[in-house]
N, CA, C and O atoms as a DFTB+ gen file, in Angstrom:
660 C
 N C O
     1  1       4.210      29.068      23.606
     2  2       4.038      27.908      24.507
     3  2       4.406      26.784      23.371
     4  3       3.824      26.742      22.287
     5  1       5.437      25.888      23.756
     6  2       5.846      24.795      22.970
     7  2       4.979      23.561      23.195
     8  3       4.384      23.361      24.254
     9  1       4.942      22.766      22.168
    10  2       4.038      21.525      22.230
    11  2       4.730      20.625      23.267
    12  3       5.934      20.649      23.522
    13  1       3.800      19.821      23.835
    14  2       4.263      18.831      24.770
    15  2       4.890      17.597      24.010
    16  3       4.717      17.433      22.803
    17  1       5.579      16.800      24.748
    18  2       6.224      15.543      24.155
    19  2       5.069      14.668      23.452
    20  3       5.203      14.157      22.340
    21  1       3.956      14.569      24.227
    22  2       2.816      13.837      23.578
    23  2       2.228      14.426      22.446
    24  3       1.822      13.670      21.564
    25  1       2.099      15.760      22.301
    26  2       1.705      16.433      21.079
    27  2       2.746      16.183      19.970
    28  3       2.357      15.916      18.833
    29  1       3.921      16.254      20.236
    30  2       5.037      16.006      19.364
    31  2       4.893      14.611      18.637
    32  3       4.956      14.432      17.421
    33  1       4.688      13.660      19.613
    34  2       4.778      12.185      19.180
    35  2       3.460      12.040      18.262
    36  3       3.494      11.411      17.204
    37  1       2.283      12.678      18.752
    38  2       1.031      12.384      18.006
    39  2       1.341      12.992      16.623
    40  3       1.056      12.346      15.614
    41  1       1.888      14.154      16.541
    42  2       2.031      14.819      15.197
    43  2       2.978      13.972      14.321
    44  3       2.716      13.819      13.128
    45  1       3.973      13.466      14.832
    46  2       4.966      12.675      14.056
    47  2       4.194      11.372      13.520
    48  3       4.382      10.983      12.367
    49  1       3.465      10.824      14.248
    50  2       2.630       9.658      13.800
    51  2       1.662       9.999      12.716
    52  3       1.482       9.281      11.733
    53  1       1.076      11.077      12.929
    54  2       0.049      11.613      12.065
    55  2       0.686      11.932      10.528
    56  3       0.115      11.688       9.465
    57  1       1.880      12.478      10.681
    58  2       2.666      12.780       9.498
    59  2       3.187      11.619       8.790
    60  3       3.191      11.554       7.560
    61  1       3.672      10.613       9.630
    62  2       4.196       9.418       8.999
    63  2       3.044       8.709       8.358
    64  3       3.236       8.196       7.256
    65  1       1.861       8.622       8.930
    66  2       0.667       7.972       8.253
    67  2       0.375       8.634       6.924
    68  3       0.174       7.957       5.915
    69  1       0.352      10.012       6.923
    70  2      -0.052      10.716       5.806
    71  2       1.078      10.585       4.623
    72  3       0.763      10.487       3.437
    73  1       2.361      10.595       5.065
    74  2       3.395      10.425       4.058
    75  2       3.271       8.927       3.365
    76  3       3.557       8.717       2.187
    77  1       2.832       7.995       4.224
    78  2       2.603       6.714       3.705
    79  2       1.489       6.594       2.661
    80  3       1.625       5.948       1.621
    81  1       0.312       7.296       3.025
    82  2      -0.783       7.333       2.155
    83  2      -0.398       8.205       0.888
    84  3      -0.820       7.886      -0.224
    85  1       0.368       9.255       1.069
    86  2       0.739      10.113      -0.105
    87  2       1.521       9.429      -0.887
    88  3       1.385       9.614      -2.096
    89  1       2.418       8.580      -0.469
    90  2       3.266       7.676      -1.318
    91  2       2.547       6.801      -2.216
    92  3       2.847       6.680      -3.404
    93  1       1.546       6.159      -1.618
    94  2       0.607       5.190      -2.529
    95  2      -0.212       6.164      -3.392
    96  3      -0.404       5.843      -4.565
    97  1      -0.689       7.266      -2.953
    98  2      -1.567       8.125      -3.830
    99  2      -0.710       8.492      -4.961
   100  3      -1.170       8.452      -6.103
   101  1       0.462       8.837      -4.742
   102  2       1.361       9.337      -5.946
   103  2       1.511       8.229      -6.828
   104  3       1.333       8.433      -8.029
   105  1       1.820       7.047      -6.413
   106  2       1.891       5.920      -7.336
   107  2       0.580       5.556      -8.038
   108  3       0.586       5.136      -9.196
   109  1      -0.505       5.715      -7.354
   110  2      -1.925       5.462      -7.981
   111  2      -2.160       6.468      -9.128
   112  3      -2.533       6.115     -10.247
   113  1      -1.886       7.899      -8.729
   114  2      -2.167       8.895      -9.710
   115  2      -1.224       8.647     -10.981
   116  3      -1.693       8.823     -12.106
   117  1       0.033       8.260     -10.817
   118  2       0.868       7.964     -11.890
   119  2       0.380       6.773     -12.681
   120  3       0.446       6.754     -13.910
   121  1      -0.114       5.776     -11.959
   122  2      -0.736       4.656     -12.798
   123  2      -1.944       5.017     -13.530
   124  3      -2.140       4.546     -14.650
   125  1      -2.759       5.807     -12.986
   126  2      -3.910       6.273     -13.661
   127  2      -3.559       7.146     -14.988
   128  3      -4.091       6.923     -16.075
   129  1      -2.702       8.056     -14.788
   130  2      -2.264       8.874     -15.960
   131  2      -1.563       8.024     -16.964
   132  3      -1.647       8.380     -18.139
   133  1      -0.866       6.923     -16.663
   134  2      -0.277       5.972     -17.611
   135  2      -1.399       5.236     -18.363
   136  3      -1.372       5.028     -19.576
   137  1      -2.322       4.884     -17.590
   138  2      -3.503       3.893     -18.101
   139  2      -4.261       4.656     -19.013
   140  3      -4.793       4.098     -19.973
   141  1      -4.392       6.111     -18.785
   142  2      -5.313       6.946     -19.619
   143  2      -4.472       7.748     -20.583
   144  3      -4.993       8.705     -21.154
   145  1      -3.159       7.419     -20.818
   146  2      -2.330       8.193     -21.873
   147  2      -2.896       8.335     -23.150
   148  3      -2.614       9.352     -23.784
   149  1      -3.722       7.408     -23.690
   150  2      -4.290       7.501     -25.065
   151  2      -5.696       8.151     -25.074
   152  3      -6.365       8.075     -26.104
   153  1      -6.140       8.736     -24.068
   154  2      -7.496       9.289     -23.969
   155  2      -7.412      10.767     -24.064
   156  3      -6.306      11.308     -24.059
   157  1      -8.468      11.432     -24.146
   158  2      -8.555      12.900     -24.298
   159  2      -8.198      13.588     -22.952
   160  3      -7.986      14.800     -22.924
   161  1      -8.129      12.812     -21.828
   162  2      -8.035      13.378     -20.491
   163  2      -6.445      13.193     -20.162
   164  3      -6.038      13.538     -19.053
   165  1      -5.546      12.646     -21.134
   166  2      -4.234      12.289     -20.653
   167  2      -3.417      13.365     -20.181
   168  3      -2.660      13.152     -19.234
   169  1      -3.479      14.612     -20.775
   170  2      -2.655      15.815     -20.255
   171  2      -3.251      16.102     -18.962
   172  3      -2.415      16.297     -18.080
   173  1      -4.539      16.187     -18.586
   174  2      -4.970      16.601     -17.297
   175  2      -4.588      15.600     -16.338
   176  3      -4.165      15.991     -15.250
   177  1      -4.676      14.295     -16.587
   178  2      -4.236      13.454     -15.513
   179  2      -2.700      13.344     -15.336
   180  3      -2.181      13.099     -14.247
   181  1      -2.015      13.541     -16.477
   182  2      -0.501      13.594     -16.292
   183  2      -0.165      14.882     -15.383
   184  3       0.724      14.822     -14.534
   185  1      -0.794      15.854     -15.566
   186  2      -0.537      17.177     -14.822
   187  2      -1.004      16.934     -13.371
   188  3      -0.353      17.444     -12.459
   189  1      -2.035      16.226     -13.118
   190  2      -2.406      15.806     -11.780
   191  2      -1.429      14.943     -11.094
   192  3      -1.045      15.152      -9.943
   193  1      -1.021      13.918     -11.874
   194  2       0.043      13.009     -11.243
   195  2       1.330      13.809     -10.888
   196  3       1.947      13.562      -9.852
   197  1       1.708      14.732     -11.728
   198  2       2.824      15.528     -11.321
   199  2       2.722      16.335     -10.096
   200  3       3.617      16.441      -9.257
   201  1       1.437      16.959     -10.050
   202  2       1.030      17.710      -8.974
   203  2       1.166      17.025      -7.688
   204  3       1.787      17.510      -6.742
   205  1       0.510      15.760      -7.664
   206  2       0.447      14.841      -6.482
   207  2       1.799      14.537      -6.110
   208  3       2.083      14.492      -4.913
   209  1       2.710      14.314      -7.031
   210  2       4.217      14.035      -6.543
   211  2       4.782      15.433      -5.847
   212  3       5.419      15.394      -4.795
   213  1       4.527      16.488      -6.439
   214  2       4.933      17.793      -5.831
   215  2       4.381      17.983      -4.346
   216  3       5.049      18.482      -3.440
   217  1       3.011      17.499      -4.213
   218  2       2.417      17.603      -2.905
   219  2       3.108      16.704      -2.029
   220  3       3.289      17.092      -0.875
   221  1       3.564      15.470      -2.398
   222  2       4.322      14.597      -1.509
   223  2       5.650      15.290      -1.042
   224  3       6.074      15.262       0.113
   225  1       6.229      15.902      -2.084
   226  2       7.576      16.630      -1.785
   227  2       7.326      17.597      -0.791
   228  3       8.049      17.717       0.198
   229  1       6.138      18.426      -1.053
   230  2       5.968      19.457       0.030
   231  2       5.731      18.897       1.477
   232  3       6.200      19.472       2.459
   233  1       5.053      17.857       1.557
   234  2       4.724      17.133       2.851
   235  2       6.138      16.713       3.338
   236  3       6.416      16.982       4.506
   237  1       6.933      16.168       2.675
   238  2       8.338      15.690       3.127
   239  2       9.078      16.932       3.555
   240  3       9.751      16.833       4.581
   241  1       9.055      18.013       2.961
   242  2       9.781      19.265       3.304
   243  2       9.149      19.800       4.493
   244  3       9.924      20.306       5.304
   245  1       7.830      19.803       4.799
   246  2       7.303      20.232       6.056
   247  2       7.760      19.356       7.115
   248  3       8.149      19.849       8.173
   249  1       7.751      18.093       6.931
   250  2       8.240      17.192       7.999
   251  2       9.669      17.463       8.388
   252  3      10.029      17.484       9.565
   253  1      10.478      17.671       7.360
   254  2      11.841      17.963       7.671
   255  2      11.988      19.230       8.563
   256  3      12.759      19.273       9.522
   257  1      11.201      20.242       8.177
   258  2      10.994      21.436       9.040
   259  2      10.658      21.128      10.492
   260  3      11.128      21.756      11.442
   261  1       9.837      20.146      10.584
   262  2       9.230      19.836      11.927
   263  2      10.226      18.848      12.685
   264  3      10.049      18.591      13.876
   265  1      11.209      18.341      12.001
   266  2      12.187      17.313      12.493
   267  2      11.515      15.951      12.607
   268  3      11.813      15.196      13.533
   269  1      10.581      15.610      11.653
   270  2       9.986      14.412      11.669
   271  2      10.439      13.531      10.387
   272  3      10.365      13.984       9.245
   273  1      10.895      12.284      10.670
   274  2      11.425      11.456       9.572
   275  2      10.333      10.649       9.164
   276  3       9.627      10.195      10.064
   277  1      10.036      10.362       7.908
   278  2       9.230       9.448       7.311
   279  2       9.425       8.042       7.836
   280  3      10.572       7.631       8.012
   281  1       8.417       7.309       8.088
   282  2       8.469       5.931       8.477
   283  2       8.583       5.041       7.179
   284  3       7.650       4.823       6.407
   285  1       9.770       4.597       7.067
   286  2       9.935       3.898       5.783
   287  2       9.090       2.506       5.776
   288  3       8.646       2.117       4.695
   289  1       8.884       1.837       6.820
   290  2       8.024       0.722       6.861
   291  2       6.671       1.051       6.456
   292  3       6.083       0.414       5.582
   293  1       6.172       2.029       7.073
   294  2       4.722       2.519       6.835
   295  2       4.541       2.797       5.216
   296  3       3.603       2.359       4.550
   297  1       5.604       3.599       4.722
   298  2       5.507       3.908       3.403
   299  2       5.664       2.783       2.467
   300  3       5.069       2.798       1.389
   301  1       6.506       1.713       2.849
   302  2       6.710       0.525       2.040
   303  2       5.495      -0.307       1.993
   304  3       5.174      -0.933       0.983
   305  1       4.795      -0.310       3.131
   306  2       3.564      -1.131       3.187
   307  2       2.507      -0.466       2.423
   308  3       1.722      -1.169       1.786
   309  1       2.401       0.767       2.413
   310  2       1.469       1.495       1.593
   311  2       1.633       1.245       0.227
   312  3       0.701       0.955      -0.523
   313  1       2.999       1.370      -0.163
   314  2       3.334       1.164      -1.644
   315  2       2.925      -0.324      -2.133
   316  3       2.381      -0.484      -3.226
   317  1       3.186      -1.296      -1.356
   318  2       2.854      -2.655      -1.695
   319  2       1.279      -2.762      -1.664
   320  3       0.744      -3.416      -2.559
   321  1       0.547      -2.198      -0.749
   322  2      -0.857      -2.173      -0.763
   323  2      -1.462      -1.545      -2.145
   324  3      -2.368      -2.080      -2.784
   325  1      -0.871      -0.427      -2.472
   326  2      -1.322       0.162      -3.634
   327  2      -1.096      -0.722      -4.965
   328  3      -1.941      -0.727      -5.861
   329  1       0.046      -1.436      -5.036
   330  2       0.185      -2.353      -6.110
   331  2      -0.819      -3.451      -6.127
   332  3      -1.388      -3.827      -7.152
   333  1      -1.011      -3.957      -4.911
   334  2      -1.981      -5.160      -4.807
   335  2      -3.377      -4.720      -5.207
   336  3      -4.114      -5.451      -5.869
   337  1      -3.761      -3.379      -4.747
   338  2      -5.040      -2.877      -5.133
   339  2      -5.122      -2.767      -6.468
   340  3      -6.245      -2.971      -6.930
   341  1      -4.078      -2.449      -7.385
   342  2      -4.146      -2.329      -8.742
   343  2      -4.594      -3.540      -9.606
   344  3      -5.004      -3.464     -10.764
   345  1      -4.433      -4.822      -8.763
   346  2      -4.683      -6.068      -9.365
   347  2      -6.176      -6.391      -9.474
   348  3      -6.547      -7.370     -10.121
   349  1      -7.024      -5.589      -8.856
   350  2      -8.440      -6.109      -8.846
   351  2      -9.066      -6.257     -10.313
   352  3      -8.593      -5.666     -11.284
   353  1     -10.159      -7.091     -10.376
   354  2     -10.545      -7.266     -11.607
   355  2     -11.877      -6.492     -11.771
   356  3     -12.643      -6.437     -10.809
   357  1     -12.169      -5.929     -12.873
   358  2     -13.381      -5.186     -13.074
   359  2     -14.143      -5.636     -14.159
   360  3     -14.667      -4.827     -14.925
   361  1     -14.277      -7.051     -14.327
   362  2     -15.146      -7.554     -15.391
   363  2     -14.440      -7.861     -16.661
   364  3     -15.043      -8.403     -17.588
   365  1     -13.207      -7.540     -16.738
   366  2     -12.364      -7.847     -18.012
   367  2     -11.057      -8.288     -17.670
   368  3     -10.444      -7.838     -16.701
   369  1     -10.622      -9.141     -18.425
   370  2      -9.296      -9.828     -18.036
   371  2      -8.136      -9.246     -18.920
   372  3      -7.021      -9.000     -18.459
   373  1      -8.504      -9.041     -20.262
   374  2      -7.270      -8.628     -21.113
   375  2      -7.227      -7.172     -21.558
   376  3      -6.271      -6.771     -22.222
   377  1      -8.257      -6.346     -21.205
   378  2      -8.230      -5.067     -21.420
   379  2      -8.801      -4.289     -20.261
   380  3      -9.427      -4.887     -19.385
   381  1      -8.615      -2.966     -20.211
   382  2      -8.884      -1.988     -19.128
   383  2     -10.381      -1.875     -19.208
   384  3     -10.929      -1.610     -20.278
   385  1     -11.107      -2.086     -18.002
   386  2     -12.507      -1.776     -17.845
   387  2     -12.653      -0.413     -17.520
   388  3     -11.874       0.213     -16.801
   389  1     -13.874       0.129     -18.173
   390  2     -14.215       1.609     -17.723
   391  2     -14.461       1.855     -16.393
   392  3     -14.444       3.000     -15.941
   393  1     -14.725       0.728     -15.621
   394  2     -14.983       0.695     -14.263
   395  2     -13.605       1.004     -13.470
   396  3     -13.586       1.621     -12.405
   397  1     -12.460       0.499     -14.118
   398  2     -11.285       0.795     -13.300
   399  2     -10.986       2.224     -13.299
   400  3     -10.427       2.729     -12.326
   401  1     -11.338       2.948     -14.375
   402  2     -11.042       4.521     -14.229
   403  2     -12.022       5.140     -13.218
   404  3     -11.651       6.009     -12.429
   405  1     -13.294       4.667     -13.261
   406  2     -14.185       5.244     -12.406
   407  2     -13.742       4.997     -11.030
   408  3     -13.647       6.000     -10.323
   409  1     -13.451       3.858     -10.506
   410  2     -13.009       3.497      -9.194
   411  2     -11.755       4.156      -8.949
   412  3     -11.597       4.601      -7.812
   413  1     -10.762       4.318      -9.851
   414  2      -9.525       4.930      -9.546
   415  2      -9.732       6.556      -9.229
   416  3      -9.117       7.172      -8.358
   417  1     -10.769       7.133     -10.160
   418  2     -11.020       8.479      -9.851
   419  2     -11.673       8.843      -8.595
   420  3     -11.519       9.948      -8.074
   421  1     -12.508       7.781      -8.041
   422  2     -12.971       7.821      -6.748
   423  2     -11.997       7.724      -5.703
   424  3     -12.061       8.487      -4.739
   425  1     -11.071       6.827      -5.808
   426  2     -10.005       6.706      -4.911
   427  2      -9.155       8.018      -4.789
   428  3      -8.765       8.494      -3.723
   429  1      -8.934       8.514      -5.989
   430  2      -8.164       9.828      -5.969
   431  2      -8.765      10.998      -5.280
   432  3      -8.144      11.814      -4.598
   433  1     -10.128      10.994      -5.546
   434  2     -10.966      12.089      -4.823
   435  2     -10.919      11.879      -3.194
   436  3     -10.692      12.831      -2.448
   437  1     -11.131      10.677      -2.756
   438  2     -10.884      10.309      -1.315
   439  2      -9.522      10.817      -0.871
   440  3      -9.430      11.509       0.143
   441  1      -8.382      10.466      -1.658
   442  2      -7.020      10.696      -1.243
   443  2      -6.860      12.339      -1.185
   444  3      -6.297      12.875      -0.230
   445  1      -7.354      13.023      -2.193
   446  2      -7.206      14.473      -2.215
   447  2      -7.935      15.000      -0.928
   448  3      -7.341      15.789      -0.193
   449  1      -9.131      14.609      -0.658
   450  2      -9.842      15.231       0.488
   451  2      -9.019      14.871       1.736
   452  3      -8.961      15.729       2.617
   453  1      -8.406      13.763       1.909
   454  2      -7.667      13.426       2.900
   455  2      -6.343      14.323       3.051
   456  3      -5.860      14.680       4.126
   457  1      -5.864      14.610       1.811
   458  2      -4.680      15.577       1.748
   459  2      -5.071      17.007       2.162
   460  3      -4.391      17.705       2.913
   461  1      -6.188      17.356       1.621
   462  2      -6.693      18.681       1.925
   463  2      -6.786      18.880       3.469
   464  3      -6.408      19.894       4.054
   465  1      -7.347      17.766       4.058
   466  2      -7.480      17.883       5.650
   467  2      -6.286      17.871       6.246
   468  3      -6.241      18.478       7.317
   469  1      -5.127      17.269       5.803
   470  2      -3.851      17.331       6.175
   471  2      -3.340      18.705       6.327
   472  3      -2.882      19.150       7.380
   473  1      -3.444      19.364       5.196
   474  2      -2.901      20.804       5.118
   475  2      -3.642      21.676       6.052
   476  3      -3.059      22.597       6.624
   477  1      -5.033      21.407       6.257
   478  2      -5.796      22.229       7.216
   479  2      -5.278      21.972       8.631
   480  3      -5.136      22.923       9.399
   481  1      -4.968      20.620       9.032
   482  2      -4.414      20.292      10.298
   483  2      -3.096      20.924      10.498
   484  3      -2.824      21.490      11.557
   485  1      -2.256      20.842       9.494
   486  2      -1.009      21.580       9.666
   487  2      -1.124      23.111       9.868
   488  3      -0.348      23.726      10.600
   489  1      -2.131      23.688       9.184
   490  2      -2.343      25.161       9.525
   491  2      -2.653      25.406      10.975
   492  3      -2.334      26.440      11.562
   493  1      -3.305      24.380      11.527
   494  2      -3.752      24.694      13.030
   495  2      -2.505      24.261      13.857
   496  3      -2.198      24.962      14.822
   497  1      -1.757      23.150      13.552
   498  2      -0.651      22.697      14.358
   499  2       0.608      23.512      14.187
   500  3       1.447      23.546      15.087
   501  1       0.765      24.189      13.019
   502  2       1.979      25.021      12.743
   503  2       1.717      26.401      12.996
   504  3       1.794      27.170      12.038
   505  1       1.405      26.866      14.178
   506  2       0.928      28.295      14.171
   507  2       2.001      29.203      14.190
   508  3       1.792      30.354      13.807
   509  1       3.234      28.831      14.615
   510  2       4.435      29.800      14.704
   511  2       5.683      29.059      14.313
   512  3       6.117      28.192      15.072
   513  1       6.317      29.352      13.132
   514  2       5.707      30.069      12.037
   515  2       4.931      29.323      11.234
   516  3       5.308      28.176      10.998
   517  1       3.860      29.745      10.726
   518  2       2.885      29.107       9.838
   519  2       3.334      29.175       8.449
   520  3       3.383      30.271       7.890
   521  1       3.704      27.975       7.770
   522  2       4.094      28.054       6.450
   523  2       3.093      28.656       5.420
   524  3       1.953      28.205       5.308
   525  1       3.525      29.606       4.735
   526  2       2.563      30.260       3.640
   527  2       2.062      29.425       2.525
   528  3       1.042      29.661       1.877
   529  1       2.949      28.332       2.342
   530  2       2.562      27.473       1.273
   531  2       1.391      26.581       1.476
   532  3       0.892      25.957       0.539
   533  1       0.896      26.509       2.847
   534  2      -0.278      25.793       3.259
   535  2      -1.523      26.237       2.515
   536  3      -2.320      25.380       2.132
   537  1      -1.737      27.520       2.288
   538  2      -2.838      28.053       1.613
   539  2      -2.823      27.698       0.187
   540  3      -3.875      27.411      -0.384
   541  1      -1.572      27.700      -0.485
   542  2      -1.436      27.327      -1.775
   543  2      -1.782      25.860      -1.924
   544  3      -2.472      25.488      -2.873
   545  1      -1.328      25.031      -1.027
   546  2      -1.581      23.586      -1.182
   547  2      -3.028      23.088      -0.911
   548  3      -3.486      22.049      -1.386
   549  1      -3.727      23.984      -0.057
   550  2      -5.019      23.778       0.037
   551  2      -5.866      24.178      -1.221
   552  3      -6.827      23.519      -1.619
   553  1      -5.380      25.384      -1.831
   554  2      -6.078      25.687      -3.017
   555  2      -5.764      24.656      -4.283
   556  3      -6.593      24.397      -5.155
   557  1      -4.661      24.213      -4.237
   558  2      -4.219      23.051      -5.351
   559  2      -5.210      21.873      -4.987
   560  3      -5.736      21.323      -5.954
   561  1      -5.493      21.477      -3.907
   562  2      -6.214      20.321      -3.494
   563  2      -7.621      20.624      -3.914
   564  3      -8.264      19.731      -4.467
   565  1      -8.192      21.871      -3.692
   566  2      -9.522      22.248      -4.218
   567  2      -9.529      22.116      -5.762
   568  3     -10.406      21.465      -6.329
   569  1      -8.581      22.717      -6.397
   570  2      -8.638      22.512      -7.915
   571  2      -8.575      20.956      -8.285
   572  3      -9.292      20.492      -9.172
   573  1      -7.736      20.233      -7.602
   574  2      -7.624      18.783      -8.007
   575  2      -9.011      18.267      -7.727
   576  3      -9.526      17.536      -8.572
   577  1      -9.624      18.550      -6.703
   578  2     -11.065      17.900      -6.529
   579  2     -11.946      18.369      -7.536
   580  3     -12.692      17.551      -8.075
   581  1     -11.974      19.565      -7.872
   582  2     -12.877      19.988      -8.943
   583  2     -12.701      19.260     -10.336
   584  3     -13.644      18.939     -11.060
   585  1     -11.394      19.049     -10.603
   586  2     -10.992      18.374     -11.865
   587  2     -11.401      16.881     -11.854
   588  3     -11.959      16.350     -12.814
   589  1     -11.105      16.276     -10.769
   590  2     -11.503      14.821     -10.538
   591  2     -13.026      14.689     -10.547
   592  3     -13.525      13.783     -11.215
   593  1     -13.729      15.450      -9.916
   594  2     -15.148      15.321      -9.817
   595  2     -15.644      15.559     -11.209
   596  3     -16.533      14.810     -11.616
   597  1     -15.164      16.551     -12.035
   598  2     -15.691      16.614     -13.519
   599  2     -15.392      15.395     -14.290
   600  3     -16.238      14.825     -14.979
   601  1     -14.103      14.988     -14.154
   602  2     -13.836      13.748     -14.890
   603  2     -14.632      12.490     -14.441
   604  3     -15.108      11.743     -15.296
   605  1     -14.766      12.274     -13.278
   606  2     -15.710      11.184     -12.730
   607  2     -17.130      11.318     -13.210
   608  3     -17.746      10.298     -13.516
   609  1     -17.678      12.469     -13.295
   610  2     -19.082      12.624     -13.571
   611  2     -19.158      12.328     -15.107
   612  3     -20.129      11.702     -15.529
   613  1     -18.263      12.713     -15.884
   614  2     -18.065      12.461     -17.327
   615  2     -17.960      10.977     -17.525
   616  3     -18.762      10.451     -18.296
   617  1     -17.128      10.299     -16.961
   618  2     -16.891       8.802     -17.049
   619  2     -18.049       8.011     -16.669
   620  3     -18.370       7.021     -17.327
   621  1     -18.716       8.406     -15.608
   622  2     -19.901       7.791     -15.160
   623  2     -21.022       7.925     -16.214
   624  3     -21.654       6.930     -16.570
   625  1     -21.266       9.156     -16.713
   626  2     -22.156       9.228     -17.672
   627  2     -21.880       8.503     -18.950
   628  3     -22.819       7.932     -19.504
   629  1     -20.742       8.471     -19.447
   630  2     -20.387       7.642     -20.586
   631  2     -20.542       6.134     -20.343
   632  3     -20.857       5.388     -21.270
   633  1     -20.327       5.696     -19.134
   634  2     -20.316       4.243     -18.927
   635  2     -21.658       3.744     -18.691
   636  3     -22.038       2.664     -19.144
   637  1     -22.385       4.516     -17.985
   638  2     -23.720       4.046     -17.372
   639  2     -25.032       4.446     -18.213
   640  3     -26.052       3.759     -18.263
   641  1     -24.834       5.643     -18.848
   642  2     -26.126       6.196     -19.492
   643  2     -25.903       5.776     -20.873
   644  3     -24.800       5.852     -21.415
   645  1     -27.030       5.301     -21.478
   646  2     -27.033       4.911     -22.964
   647  2     -27.032       6.188     -23.731
   648  3     -27.550       7.225     -23.315
   649  1     -26.396       6.052     -24.920
   650  2     -26.260       7.148     -25.907
   651  2     -27.733       7.606     -26.372
   652  3     -28.663       6.826     -26.574
   653  1     -27.780       8.941     -26.501
   654  2     -29.066       9.535     -26.994
   655  2     -29.239       8.991     -28.465
   656  3     -28.303       8.806     -29.243
   657  1     -30.540       8.769     -28.726
   658  2     -30.764       8.570     -30.213
   659  2     -31.622       7.441     -30.292
   660  3     -31.992       7.023     -31.388
């Protein structure tokens, strides 16, 4: 049974929205990796940013398979919003606040949870043929969440807990 015109339209809108969010998320991940380039977490965050970019490419490839074009306006607005969001002040004017990293790690966790849900939705929507890489993408999202949660917990402890002694 093929999807109805309404189902096809809804899936297109859904994917356009996710590609816009993924565009902003990829930019934010790269910005976070750049900001943390001189820390012990630099390699992990650089790998994460590269994986997020690969996930965006995977989404675009799946959209192409489905015959859905990205909405350039939505992606552009999301990109601008991400840049504006990076301008927030976290108590410091001339140097990066530890709060910036904590908030950005939280934002990345939310984004990865949304991305994981996207892959699950596509598993349900793309029943025939179902792309095998969706299982891999879900696994990568789970690994990303584990990594981000660990970094977040460490940064929170270092920022808000007084040193022992």
